[in-house]
N, C-alpha and C positions, 0 to 999 in steps of 0.2 A: 228845584224851584220848584217843584211840584207837590211835594210833600210838605213843605209849611203851611199851605193854604188850604189842607184837605180838612182841615180841622172846622172850616164852614165854607160849606159851598156856597154861599149868597157872596163871599169874601175872597174875590182872588184878583190875580195879575189880571185877568180878564174885564173886570170892572176898576177902570185906571182913576174914578174919583176916589173909592175905596181904597186903593192901593195904596195912593199918593196918601191920604188921612192916616193909613196902618204906619207906614214909613215915617211922616213926621210925627206920630205919637210915638212909636216907639223908638224913635231920635229925642225926642223931649224927655223919656222916662230914662234914657242910658246918660242923658246931663241930668238929671237929678239926681241918678244912683251916684254919679260920678261925685257931685257935688256934698250931700250927705255922705258920700264915703272921706272925705277930708278934714 
């Protein structure tokens, strides 16, 4: 899990707020990709 967040030291699991935003953003992007894929 650590390697996923090494691209930005200011953005990682230790910052719960940014972590939640990252998960929600990735989730929304995944939905958009699935919708466009159909």
